[in-house]
N, CA, C and O atoms as a printed pandas DataFrame, in Angstrom:
     atom_number atom_name residue_name chain_id  residue_number  x_coord  y_coord  z_coord
0              1         N          MET        A               1   51.833   49.808    9.405
1              2        CA          MET        A               1   53.001   49.000    9.659
2              3         C          MET        A               1   54.082   49.882   10.267
3              4         O          MET        A               1   54.415   50.931    9.716
4              5         N          SER        A               2   54.622   49.462   11.387
5              6        CA          SER        A               2   55.645   50.256   12.053
6              7         C          SER        A               2   57.021   49.957   11.474
7              8         O          SER        A               2   57.220   48.981   10.750
8              9         N          GLU        A               3   57.960   50.827   11.817
9             10        CA          GLU        A               3   59.351   50.621   11.409
10            11         C          GLU        A               3   59.910   49.430   12.180
11            12         O          GLU        A               3   59.768   49.363   13.401
12            13         N          PRO        A               4   60.545   48.489   11.480
13            14        CA          PRO        A               4   61.110   47.330   12.183
14            15         C          PRO        A               4   62.125   47.760   13.239
15            16         O          PRO        A               4   62.914   48.676   13.003
16            17         N          LYS        A               5   62.112   47.108   14.394
17            18        CA          LYS        A               5   63.006   47.440   15.498
18            19         C          LYS        A               5   64.104   46.395   15.678
19            20         O          LYS        A               5   64.899   46.491   16.613
20            21         N          PHE        A               6   64.158   45.413   14.807
21            22        CA          PHE        A               6   65.163   44.366   14.939
22            23         C          PHE        A               6   66.511   44.847   14.405
23            24         O          PHE        A               6   66.598   45.882   13.745
24            25         N          THR        A               7   67.537   44.096   14.695
25            26        CA          THR        A               7   68.875   44.404   14.206
26            27         C          THR        A               7   68.897   44.269   12.693
27            28         O          THR        A               7   68.532   43.227   12.148
28            29         N          LYS        A               8   69.323   45.315   12.028
29            30        CA          LYS        A               8   69.386   45.304   10.569
30            31         C          LYS        A               8   70.417   44.279   10.108
31            32         O          LYS        A               8   71.363   43.963   10.830
32            33         N          GLY        A               9   70.223   43.771    8.906
33            34        CA          GLY        A               9   71.157   42.814    8.335
34            35         C          GLY        A               9   72.405   43.512    7.827
35            36         O          GLY        A               9   72.494   44.737    7.914
36            37         N          PRO        A              10   73.338   42.797    7.318
37            38        CA          PRO        A              10   73.206   41.356    7.139
38            39         C          PRO        A              10   73.462   40.587    8.424
39            40         O          PRO        A              10   74.306   40.959    9.239
40            41         N          TRP        A              11   72.713   39.509    8.582
41            42        CA          TRP        A              11   73.000   38.568    9.648
42            43         C          TRP        A              11   73.921   37.513    9.047
43            44         O          TRP        A              11   73.837   37.209    7.857
44            45         N          LYS        A              12   74.774   36.974    9.856
45            46        CA          LYS        A              12   75.739   35.980    9.395
46            47         C          LYS        A              12   75.511   34.670   10.142
47            48         O          LYS        A              12   74.873   34.641   11.194
48            49         N          ARG        A              13   76.038   33.600    9.585
49            50        CA          ARG        A              13   75.860   32.292   10.193
50            51         C          ARG        A              13   77.139   31.495   10.104
51            52         O          ARG        A              13   77.814   31.488    9.075
52            53         N          GLU        A              14   77.459   30.837   11.172
53            54        CA          GLU        A              14   78.532   29.841   11.190
54            55         C          GLU        A              14   77.954   28.596   11.837
55            56         O          GLU        A              14   77.731   28.562   13.048
56            57         N          GLY        A              15   77.714   27.586   11.037
57            58        CA          GLY        A              15   77.074   26.373   11.532
58            59         C          GLY        A              15   75.688   26.694   12.057
59            60         O          GLY        A              15   74.844   27.191   11.311
60            61         N          ALA        A              16   75.441   26.418   13.331
61            62        CA          ALA        A              16   74.134   26.659   13.946
62            63         C          ALA        A              16   74.141   27.931   14.787
63            64         O          ALA        A              16   73.302   28.096   15.673
64            65         N          PHE        A              17   75.069   28.816   14.518
65            66        CA          PHE        A              17   75.232   30.055   15.275
66            67         C          PHE        A              17   74.959   31.225   14.336
67            68         O          PHE        A              17   75.629   31.363   13.312
68            69         N          VAL        A              18   73.974   32.077   14.675
69            70        CA          VAL        A              18   73.588   33.228   13.854
70            71         C          VAL        A              18   73.919   34.488   14.630
71            72         O          VAL        A              18   73.670   34.563   15.833
72            73         N          TYR        A              19   74.483   35.485   13.943
73            74        CA          TYR        A              19   74.891   36.709   14.623
74            75         C          TYR        A              19   74.871   37.896   13.670
75            76         O          TYR        A              19   74.778   37.734   12.453
76            77         N          ALA        A              20   74.958   39.087   14.244
77            78        CA          ALA        A              20   75.072   40.319   13.459
78            79         C          ALA        A              20   76.171   41.166   14.080
79            80         O          ALA        A              20   76.261   41.294   15.301
80            81         N          LEU        A              21   76.990   41.733   13.236
81            82        CA          LEU        A              21   78.081   42.575   13.705
82            83         C          LEU        A              21   77.700   44.042   13.553
83            84         O          LEU        A              21   76.879   44.395   12.706
84            85         N          GLN        A              22   78.296   44.887   14.373
85            86        CA          GLN        A              22   78.119   46.327   14.219
86            87         C          GLN        A              22   79.489   46.979   14.249
87            88         O          GLN        A              22   80.431   46.465   14.850
88            89         N          HIS        A              23   79.576   48.117   13.589
89            90        CA          HIS        A              23   80.832   48.855   13.558
90            91         C          HIS        A              23   81.162   49.305   14.976
91            92         O          HIS        A              23   80.306   49.846   15.676
92            93         N          TYR        A              24   82.369   49.085   15.384
93            94        CA          TYR        A              24   82.759   49.369   16.756
94            95         C          TYR        A              24   83.747   50.522   16.863
95            96         O          TYR        A              24   83.998   51.021   17.960
96            97         N          GLY        A              25   84.304   50.947   15.750
97            98        CA          GLY        A              25   85.220   52.084   15.792
98            99         C          GLY        A              25   86.485   51.840   15.015
99           100         O          GLY        A              25   86.589   50.923   14.201
100          101         N          TRP        A              26   87.422   52.677   15.290
101          102        CA          TRP        A              26   88.701   52.661   14.595
102          103         C          TRP        A              26   89.800   52.379   15.596
103          104         O          TRP        A              26   89.751   52.854   16.730
104          105         N          ARG        A              27   90.786   51.613   15.185
105          106        CA          ARG        A              27   91.952   51.358   16.016
106          107         C          ARG        A              27   93.199   51.606   15.193
107          108         O          ARG        A              27   93.147   51.664   13.965
108          109         N          ARG        A              28   94.311   51.751   15.875
109          110        CA          ARG        A              28   95.583   51.952   15.180
110          111         C          ARG        A              28   95.791   50.905   14.099
111          112         O          ARG        A              28   95.800   49.705   14.369
112          113         N          GLY        A              29   95.958   51.376   12.883
113          114        CA          GLY        A              29   96.263   50.478   11.783
114          115         C          GLY        A              29   95.114   49.607   11.313
115          116         O          GLY        A              29   95.264   48.878   10.333
116          117         N          VAL        A              30   93.978   49.661   11.979
117          118        CA          VAL        A              30   92.818   48.871   11.586
118          119         C          VAL        A              30   91.691   49.836   11.261
119          120         O          VAL        A              30   91.195   50.543   12.138
120          121         N          GLU        A              31   91.293   49.862   10.007
121          122        CA          GLU        A              31   90.288   50.830    9.591
122          123         C          GLU        A              31   88.925   50.559   10.202
123          124         O          GLU        A              31   88.238   51.488   10.627
124          125         N          GLU        A              32   88.534   49.312   10.249
125          126        CA          GLU        A              32   87.214   48.996   10.788
126          127         C          GLU        A              32   87.334   47.848   11.785
127          128         O          GLU        A              32   87.968   46.829   11.512
128          129         N          THR        A              33   86.723   48.034   12.922
129          130        CA          THR        A              33   86.602   46.926   13.864
130          131         C          THR        A              33   85.118   46.739   14.155
131          132         O          THR        A              33   84.339   47.692   14.111
132          133         N          PHE        A              34   84.747   45.525   14.448
133          134        CA          PHE        A              34   83.346   45.195   14.659
134          135         C          PHE        A              34   83.192   44.443   15.970
135          136         O          PHE        A              34   84.120   43.784   16.440
136          137         N          CYS        A              35   82.012   44.554   16.549
137          138        CA          CYS        A              35   81.692   43.745   17.716
138          139         C          CYS        A              35   80.366   43.046   17.436
139          140         O          CYS        A              35   79.614   43.437   16.544
140          141         N          ASN        A              36   80.102   42.029   18.200
141          142        CA          ASN        A              36   78.887   41.253   18.026
142          143         C          ASN        A              36   77.707   42.023   18.615
143          144         O          ASN        A              36   77.694   42.312   19.811
144          145         N          ARG        A              37   76.724   42.356   17.790
145          146        CA          ARG        A              37   75.536   43.076   18.255
146          147         C          ARG        A              37   74.552   42.120   18.918
147          148         O          ARG        A              37   73.944   42.453   19.935
148          149         N          PHE        A              38   74.399   40.941   18.343
149          150        CA          PHE        A              38   73.560   39.900   18.948
150          151         C          PHE        A              38   74.009   38.561   18.397
151          152         O          PHE        A              38   74.673   38.489   17.363
152          153         N          SER        A              39   73.645   37.521   19.088
153          154        CA          SER        A              39   73.916   36.176   18.591
154          155         C          SER        A              39   72.825   35.232   19.071
155          156         O          SER        A              39   72.198   35.452   20.106
156          157         N          ALA        A              40   72.618   34.195   18.307
157          158        CA          ALA        A              40   71.641   33.168   18.658
158          159         C          ALA        A              40   72.217   31.824   18.261
159          160         O          ALA        A              40   72.665   31.634   17.131
160          161         N          GLY        A              41   72.200   30.914   19.183
161          162        CA          GLY        A              41   72.680   29.571   18.899
162          163         C          GLY        A              41   71.517   28.606   18.839
163          164         O          GLY        A              41   70.601   28.678   19.659
164          165         N          PHE        A              42   71.547   27.715   17.885
165          166        CA          PHE        A              42   70.520   26.699   17.737
166          167         C          PHE        A              42   71.097   25.386   18.237
167          168         O          PHE        A              42   72.264   25.083   17.985
168          169         N          SER        A              43   70.297   24.612   18.938
169          170        CA          SER        A              43   70.768   23.318   19.422
170          171         C          SER        A              43   69.761   22.238   19.055
171          172         O          SER        A              43   68.584   22.511   18.816
172          173         N          VAL        A              44   70.245   21.032   19.017
173          174        CA          VAL        A              44   69.435   19.887   18.612
174          175         C          VAL        A              44   68.655   19.358   19.806
175          176         O          VAL        A              44   69.216   19.135   20.878
176          177         N          GLY        A              45   67.359   19.162   19.609
177          178        CA          GLY        A              45   66.512   18.534   20.610
178          179         C          GLY        A              45   66.142   17.130   20.141
179          180         O          GLY        A              45   66.568   16.698   19.070
180          181         N          PRO        A              46   65.359   16.428   20.934
181          182        CA          PRO        A              46   64.960   15.069   20.553
182          183         C          PRO        A              46   64.268   15.059   19.186
183          184         O          PRO        A              46   63.336   15.825   18.941
184          185         N          GLY        A              47   64.731   14.198   18.324
185          186        CA          GLY        A              47   64.101   14.044   17.014
186          187         C          GLY        A              47   64.539   15.052   15.977
187          188         O          GLY        A              47   64.063   15.001   14.843
188          189         N          CYS        A              48   65.424   15.963   16.321
189          190        CA          CYS        A              48   65.891   16.983   15.376
190          191         C          CYS        A              48   67.262   16.561   14.849
191          192         O          CYS        A              48   68.192   16.329   15.622
192          193         N          SER        A              49   67.371   16.467   13.547
193          194        CA          SER        A              49   68.640   16.061   12.948
194          195         C          SER        A              49   69.570   17.273   12.814
195          196         O          SER        A              49   69.133   18.422   12.892
196          197         N          GLU        A              50   70.828   16.997   12.615
197          198        CA          GLU        A              50   71.818   18.056   12.375
198          199         C          GLU        A              50   71.449   18.846   11.111
199          200         O          GLU        A              50   71.617   20.064   11.061
200          201         N          GLU        A              51   70.949   18.141   10.097
201          202        CA          GLU        A              51   70.529   18.780    8.857
202          203         C          GLU        A              51   69.390   19.781    9.112
203          204         O          GLU        A              51   69.404   20.891    8.580
204          205         N          GLU        A              52   68.417   19.383    9.919
205          206        CA          GLU        A              52   67.302   20.274   10.259
206          207         C          GLU        A              52   67.801   21.464   11.083
207          208         O          GLU        A              52   67.345   22.591   10.891
208          209         N          LEU        A              53   68.721   21.213   11.984
209          210        CA          LEU        A              53   69.296   22.272   12.810
210          211         C          LEU        A              53   69.944   23.357   11.944
211          212         O          LEU        A              53   69.700   24.547   12.147
212          213         N          ILE        A              54   70.760   22.946   10.989
213          214        CA          ILE        A              54   71.441   23.899   10.112
214          215         C          ILE        A              54   70.427   24.615    9.216
215          216         O          ILE        A              54   70.574   25.808    8.953
216          217         N          ALA        A              55   69.405   23.905    8.749
217          218        CA          ALA        A              55   68.358   24.529    7.933
218          219         C          ALA        A              55   67.626   25.611    8.732
219          220         O          ALA        A              55   67.304   26.667    8.188
220          221         N          ASN        A              56   67.363   25.358   10.003
221          222        CA          ASN        A              56   66.725   26.364   10.861
222          223         C          ASN        A              56   67.626   27.577   11.034
223          224         O          ASN        A              56   67.150   28.712   11.005
224          225         N          ALA        A              57   68.916   27.351   11.213
225          226        CA          ALA        A              57   69.865   28.464   11.358
226          227         C          ALA        A              57   69.945   29.275   10.063
227          228         O          ALA        A              57   70.032   30.502   10.104
228          229         N          ARG        A              58   69.916   28.595    8.915
229          230        CA          ARG        A              58   69.927   29.317    7.633
230          231         C          ARG        A              58   68.681   30.186    7.479
231          232         O          ARG        A              58   68.756   31.312    6.988
232          233         N          LEU        A              59   67.535   29.652    7.903
233          234        CA          LEU        A              59   66.292   30.415    7.839
234          235         C          LEU        A              59   66.385   31.658    8.724
235          236         O          LEU        A              59   65.972   32.742    8.312
236          237         N          ALA        A              60   66.915   31.510    9.917
237          238        CA          ALA        A              60   67.076   32.659   10.814
238          239         C          ALA        A              60   68.028   33.685   10.208
239          240         O          ALA        A              60   67.782   34.889   10.288
240          241         N          GLU        A              61   69.103   33.215    9.607
241          242        CA          GLU        A              61   70.065   34.129    8.971
242          243         C          GLU        A              61   69.390   34.952    7.875
243          244         O          GLU        A              61   69.710   36.128    7.701
244          245         N          ALA        A              62   68.481   34.359    7.149
245          246        CA          ALA        A              62   67.812   35.024    6.036
246          247         C          ALA        A              62   66.627   35.885    6.475
247          248         O          ALA        A              62   66.076   36.621    5.656
248          249         N          ALA        A              63   66.223   35.814    7.739
249          250        CA          ALA        A              63   65.003   36.483    8.207
250          251         C          ALA        A              63   64.919   37.968    7.846
251          252         O          ALA        A              63   63.882   38.385    7.330
252          253         N          PRO        A              64   65.951   38.795    8.087
253          254        CA          PRO        A              64   65.817   40.215    7.728
254          255         C          PRO        A              64   65.589   40.424    6.236
255          256         O          PRO        A              64   64.798   41.280    5.842
256          257         N          ASP        A              65   66.277   39.647    5.406
257          258        CA          ASP        A              65   66.115   39.770    3.960
258          259         C          ASP        A              65   64.733   39.297    3.516
259          260         O          ASP        A              65   64.112   39.913    2.650
260          261         N          LEU        A              66   64.257   38.214    4.104
261          262        CA          LEU        A              66   62.927   37.705    3.761
262          263         C          LEU        A              66   61.842   38.704    4.139
263          264         O          LEU        A              66   60.908   38.926    3.368
264          265         N          LEU        A              67   61.956   39.308    5.317
265          266        CA          LEU        A              67   60.958   40.281    5.754
266          267         C          LEU        A              67   60.953   41.494    4.841
267          268         O          LEU        A              67   59.889   41.964    4.436
268          269         N          GLU        A              68   62.134   42.004    4.516
269          270        CA          GLU        A              68   62.222   43.160    3.619
270          271         C          GLU        A              68   61.616   42.843    2.260
271          272         O          GLU        A              68   60.879   43.657    1.703
272          273         N          ALA        A              69   61.922   41.666    1.724
273          274        CA          ALA        A              69   61.379   41.269    0.431
274          275         C          ALA        A              69   59.855   41.147    0.487
275          276         O          ALA        A              69   59.169   41.575   -0.442
276          277         N          LEU        A              70   59.325   40.576    1.551
277          278        CA          LEU        A              70   57.882   40.402    1.684
278          279         C          LEU        A              70   57.174   41.751    1.796
279          280         O          LEU        A              70   56.131   41.964    1.178
280          281         N          ILE        A              71   57.744   42.656    2.586
281          282        CA          ILE        A              71   57.163   43.997    2.714
282          283         C          ILE        A              71   57.135   44.693    1.359
283          284         O          ILE        A              71   56.116   45.269    0.979
284          285         N          ASN        A              72   58.242   44.645    0.631
285          286        CA          ASN        A              72   58.319   45.309   -0.680
286          287         C          ASN        A              72   57.392   44.658   -1.700
287          288         O          ASN        A              72   56.760   45.346   -2.501
288          289         N          LEU        A              73   57.316   43.334   -1.666
289          290        CA          LEU        A              73   56.431   42.620   -2.584
290          291         C          LEU        A              73   54.973   42.974   -2.314
291          292         O          LEU        A              73   54.203   43.190   -3.250
292          293         N          LEU        A              74   54.596   43.033   -1.054
293          294        CA          LEU        A              74   53.221   43.366   -0.691
294          295         C          LEU        A              74   52.894   44.804   -1.097
295          296         O          LEU        A              74   51.812   45.065   -1.622
296          297         N          LYS        A              75   53.819   45.737   -0.858
297          298        CA          LYS        A              75   53.606   47.141   -1.264
298          299         C          LYS        A              75   53.407   47.230   -2.772
299          300         O          LYS        A              75   52.508   47.928   -3.240
300          301         N          THR        A              76   54.232   46.534   -3.525
301          302        CA          THR        A              76   54.125   46.551   -4.983
302          303         C          THR        A              76   52.804   45.959   -5.424
303          304         O          THR        A              76   52.124   46.518   -6.284
304          305         N          HIS        A              77   52.438   44.834   -4.841
305          306        CA          HIS        A              77   51.195   44.158   -5.217
306          307         C          HIS        A              77   49.981   45.018   -4.879
307          308         O          HIS        A              77   49.046   45.112   -5.674
308          309         N          GLU        A              78   49.992   45.644   -3.705
309          310        CA          GLU        A              78   48.878   46.514   -3.330
310          311         C          GLU        A              78   48.825   47.733   -4.247
311          312         O          GLU        A              78   47.740   48.219   -4.567
312          313         N          GLY        A              79   49.977   48.227   -4.668
313          314        CA          GLY        A              79   50.036   49.359   -5.580
314          315         C          GLY        A              79   49.510   49.027   -6.961
315          316         O          GLY        A              79   49.112   49.919   -7.711
316          317         N          GLU        A              80   49.507   47.754   -7.298
317          318        CA          GLU        A              80   49.011   47.326   -8.603
318          319         C          GLU        A              80   47.539   46.960   -8.568
319          320         O          GLU        A              80   47.014   46.417   -9.540
320          321         N          GLY        A              81   46.869   47.246   -7.465
321          322        CA          GLY        A              81   45.437   47.031   -7.454
322          323         C          GLY        A              81   44.913   46.048   -6.445
323          324         O          GLY        A              81   43.704   45.826   -6.377
324          325         N          GLY        A              82   45.775   45.455   -5.664
325          326        CA          GLY        A              82   45.155   44.686   -4.613
326          327         C          GLY        A              82   45.842   43.430   -4.168
327          328         O          GLY        A              82   46.718   42.863   -4.820
328          329         N          THR        A              83   45.382   43.044   -3.024
329          330        CA          THR        A              83   45.772   41.770   -2.435
330          331         C          THR        A              83   44.495   41.091   -1.977
331          332         O          THR        A              83   44.306   40.814   -0.792
332          333         N          ARG        A              84   43.634   40.833   -2.930
333          334        CA          ARG        A              84   42.341   40.226   -2.622
334          335         C          ARG        A              84   42.480   38.747   -2.312
335          336         O          ARG        A              84   41.529   38.112   -1.856
336          337         N          TYR        A              85   43.629   38.211   -2.550
337          338        CA          TYR        A              85   43.808   36.778   -2.419
338          339         C          TYR        A              85   44.332   36.414   -1.044
339          340         O          TYR        A              85   44.868   37.255   -0.323
340          341         N          HIS        A              86   44.169   35.159   -0.697
341          342        CA          HIS        A              86   44.584   34.635    0.599
342          343         C          HIS        A              86   46.084   34.870    0.846
343          344         O          HIS        A              86   46.491   35.073    1.990
344          345         N          ALA        A              87   46.897   34.845   -0.198
345          346        CA          ALA        A              87   48.343   35.054   -0.047
346          347         C          ALA        A              87   48.634   36.428    0.550
347          348         O          ALA        A              87   49.568   36.572    1.339
348          349         N          GLY        A              88   47.854   37.429    0.185
349          350        CA          GLY        A              88   48.034   38.763    0.757
350          351         C          GLY        A              88   47.751   38.778    2.251
351          352         O          GLY        A              88   48.452   39.443    3.014
352          353         N          ASP        A              89   46.722   38.045    2.667
353          354        CA          ASP        A              89   46.399   37.936    4.093
354          355         C          ASP        A              89   47.522   37.238    4.855
355          356         O          ASP        A              89   47.888   37.651    5.956
356          357         N          ILE        A              90   48.057   36.187    4.263
357          358        CA          ILE        A              90   49.158   35.455    4.898
358          359         C          ILE        A              90   50.386   36.353    5.012
359          360         O          ILE        A              90   51.062   36.361    6.041
360          361         N          ALA        A              91   50.672   37.107    3.954
361          362        CA          ALA        A              91   51.829   38.010    3.973
362          363         C          ALA        A              91   51.676   39.075    5.049
363          364         O          ALA        A              91   52.614   39.336    5.802
364          365         N          ARG        A              92   50.497   39.693    5.129
365          366        CA          ARG        A              92   50.271   40.726    6.151
366          367         C          ARG        A              92   50.384   40.149    7.564
367          368         O          ARG        A              92   50.941   40.789    8.456
368          369         N          ALA        A              93   49.861   38.951    7.764
369          370        CA          ALA        A              93   49.942   38.312    9.084
370          371         C          ALA        A              93   51.391   37.982    9.440
371          372         O          ALA        A              93   51.798   38.165   10.588
372          373         N          ALA        A              94   52.168   37.505    8.481
373          374        CA          ALA        A              94   53.576   37.181    8.736
374          375         C          ALA        A              94   54.370   38.438    9.065
375          376         O          ALA        A              94   55.210   38.420    9.964
376          377         N          ILE        A              95   54.114   39.524    8.351
377          378        CA          ILE        A              95   54.792   40.798    8.622
378          379         C          ILE        A              95   54.426   41.294   10.015
379          380         O          ILE        A              95   55.301   41.711   10.774
380          381         N          ALA        A              96   53.141   41.252   10.355
381          382        CA          ALA        A              96   52.688   41.686   11.683
382          383         C          ALA        A              96   53.343   40.855   12.775
383          384         O          ALA        A              96   53.745   41.387   13.810
384          385         N          LYS        A              97   53.452   39.554   12.543
385          386        CA          LYS        A              97   54.078   38.676   13.533
386          387         C          LYS        A              97   55.552   39.054   13.713
387          388         O          LYS        A              97   56.037   39.142   14.842
388          389         N          ALA        A              98   56.253   39.275   12.622
389          390        CA          ALA        A              98   57.665   39.634   12.697
390          391         C          ALA        A              98   57.890   40.988   13.362
391          392         O          ALA        A              98   58.906   41.192   14.026
392          393         N          LEU        A              99   56.956   41.903   13.188
393          394        CA          LEU        A              99   57.099   43.246   13.753
394          395         C          LEU        A              99   56.471   43.373   15.143
395          396         O          LEU        A              99   56.496   44.450   15.739
396          397         N          GLY        A             100   55.904   42.270   15.664
397          398        CA          GLY        A             100   55.314   42.294   16.998
398          399         C          GLY        A             100   53.991   43.034   17.042
399          400         O          GLY        A             100   53.626   43.592   18.077
400          401         N          GLU        A             101   53.271   43.047   15.935
401          402        CA          GLU        A             101   52.006   43.778   15.846
402          403         C          GLU        A             101   50.793   42.879   15.851
403          404         O          GLU        A             101   49.699   43.321   15.499
404          405         N          GLN        A             102   50.957   41.624   16.241
405          406        CA          GLN        A             102   49.821   40.710   16.312
406          407         C          GLN        A             102   48.941   41.077   17.474
407          408         O          GLN        A             102   49.421   41.516   18.520
408          409         N          SER        A             103   47.640   40.896   17.287
409          410        CA          SER        A             103   46.729   41.162   18.406
410          411         C          SER        A             103   46.406   39.896   19.136
411          412         O          SER        A             103   45.653   39.920   20.110
């Protein structure tokens, strides 16, 4: 498993807009200033409700935390003797997909 290359969290969300800030430096009288490192906007297509749109944005906001948790859970489970079950295969495939390691 390679080191993730995505923008580290926390990712933030405002409505259907997901973004991550990075430290941008120091200014007079302002200890920390930030700039937008990346942003992604979600929009409604045919048949997609506003509720579904916001749920998708929340899922994207949680993506870095979910990936980290899954990686740690899989490491712990493998350290305890195995991932012989289908859930381990699904977890490894999801991690590979997120890290761009799918064949």
